[in-house]
C-alpha positions as CSV (number, residue, x, y, z in Angstrom):
1,M,-12.2,12.3,-2.4
2,Q,-10.5,9.3,-4.0
3,Y,-7.4,7.8,-2.3
4,G,-5.5,7.4,-5.6
5,L,-2.5,5.6,-7.0
6,K,-0.3,8.6,-6.4
7,R,-0.8,8.5,-2.7
8,L,-0.3,4.7,-2.5
9,T,2.9,5.1,-4.6
10,E,4.3,7.6,-2.1
11,V,3.6,5.1,0.8
12,V,5.4,2.4,-1.0
13,K,8.4,4.6,-1.9
14,L,8.7,5.7,1.7
15,N,8.9,2.1,2.8
16,L,10.9,0.4,0.1
17,Q,13.5,-0.8,2.6
18,L,10.9,-3.0,4.2
19,R,9.7,-6.5,3.2
20,A,6.5,-6.9,1.3
21,Q,4.2,-7.6,4.3
22,P,5.1,-4.5,6.3
23,I,4.7,-2.4,3.1
24,M,1.2,-3.9,2.7
25,W,0.3,-3.0,6.3
26,M,1.6,0.6,5.8
27,G,-0.6,0.8,2.7
28,I,-3.6,-0.5,4.5
29,K,-3.0,1.9,7.4
30,S,-2.8,4.8,5.0
31,V,-6.0,3.9,3.3
32,L,-7.9,3.4,6.6
33,Q,-6.6,6.8,7.8
34,H,-7.9,8.3,4.5
35,I,-11.3,6.6,4.9
36,G,-11.7,7.6,8.6
37,Q,-15.3,6.9,9.8
38,Q,-16.9,6.9,6.4
39,Q,-19.0,3.9,5.3
40,V,-17.3,2.0,2.5
41,Y,-19.4,0.0,0.1
42,D,-16.6,-1.2,-2.3
43,D,-14.2,-4.1,-1.6
44,R,-10.5,-3.4,-1.2
45,T,-7.7,-5.4,-2.6
46,L,-4.0,-4.6,-2.2
47,L,-1.2,-6.7,-3.8
48,V,2.4,-5.9,-2.9
49,P,4.8,-7.6,-5.3
50,K,8.4,-7.1,-4.2
51,P,11.2,-8.5,-6.4
52,K,14.2,-10.1,-4.9
53,I,17.3,-8.1,-5.5
54,N,20.1,-10.1,-7.3
55,S,17.7,-13.0,-7.7
56,G,19.4,-14.0,-11.0
57,F,16.5,-12.9,-13.2
């Protein structure tokens, strides 16, 4: 079963109050829980862009 963008989006939504790095770790934790003890042959990359509120842009 695939992890999927929907699941990752939910993790991000639940942690929007956090800074980018903790959001990243919550995403990684969620993916690792999903994988469990399965062997993974693909690489994994996660980017967490977080805009600054009221940054003037």
